[in-house]
Phi, psi and omega in degrees: 000142179297143177263005179298144178294145177298141183247001174204162176232143177211191175212160174281119182267321180211155179228137178225141168235153183232083186303319177251119185307131175074358169270172182304146179276173176243125172276131187240152172270337175207156183205142178281132176272128177243176180293342179255015180114209179289146182303132179072005180291126181051039175283333177246157178211144173270135183231156178271188185298339181264002180086010178272131179298142178242154184221182178297342176302316181267327186229083183304333181292352170301333178301336184272355178277108183272144186239139175227131179261122173249188190296313184240010183206162170248131184248128180251137175226150178209156181303129177079005184240146168290157183293142174254122180257122178248119176292133180293332187256006185238136176220175173247227191284151178290147179217170172244133181225169178239131170245105191057241183265002182262129170266126187225155173284146178207181175234131177290144183263006171101174188290325182296313180295321180296315181295321182298309181291322177297317179295318183290321187257355172074025179208151182293119184219163173223161178245134182232155177249136180296140175284110183293347178281343184274138180259096175266117187267144168289165181302116178297333178299316182274337180270001181066032178090355177288133181274093181258123187269153169211166179262250181267013176297163180303323182188346184218156188293327190221150171236130184246132177219156180250152175301321185290330175295317177296318180300321179296320176295317181293330172299319178292321178297319180296321181293336177268007180076023182249155183288151173297154176243156179270161181291342180300334179299334187260356170053051176281162170265309179244127173251123184261146171238150177100006173237168180280165180306129176065015172301331180302334177297333188253007182269131176273319182205153178243139175236124185247136187278074173264190180299318174242160185300139173242129182230114177247137179251125177272123195238333185208132172302150181264109175289144188254125172270188184282002183304320178299345175283351183270123179288118183292345180275334186234340187071010173286148184246135176220125186290001190298326184294306179293324177301318179293318178296328180304331185287341186213002186239031170291127189249112181297339180290340179235041176054038174088006178295156178279118183240154181199101184103170184228133173284144182226158178236157180268115177264329180200146177115014176305135180080002174278156181261124172267140183227145172300134181098348179298146177284142179232129171241166182190181182233136178285153176269127179245000000 
């Protein structure tokens, strides 16, 4: 861990986990930090008949699948559907699936879950659970060689965003006569308060005041696909969000890609509890 003195102070404003990749997230008041991110984050994924993971990019109505975490189960609800109850500790047969370019071992969640997603989305689908024994690494290029694990996330264990970054976007949307959008569209895990807009771009590491030290390293800007254009309440798509970001968020670190938020890895603090309101200190990247 760096011995440099903290150069800024902030706090955790909001916490989100996304148990089923690309379905609606769960806002939490506290969450256990694991080596793959927040507990149960992207532990499940919907796959097509070929075992390829699907997201809101192809099936926007995944946004309408609401998630609730209970003690021993995750409960999924969607318009017109009875609730689907997933036992956290139960799976069926092992399978191989693909999340982007990675082929990974997983466990099929059975015929009932498959039929539920297929009926709701109108295409043959199955639900799978990540095999926790598998070590799926984040990009070593961006982690500087650190072996950072993740489950079915796009590529990194955590996504960090600030309240002020969203406020800046909403100011631009208002100036264009458009409605404000919620931070849920950007699917962050940690939302910070107390820093300026896009300060997360310039943060090297975060230290969180838990029972034991927590050290998160911010490693890669998050390039944005069209998912933020999808209204999480209706699944309707409007290009205004990405179009607005196009005006001011071209990132030279990613060859001009549109970025919003920073991907982070866990360097220290596995099994610690993160809570809304916790103090955060950190070091700027120079």
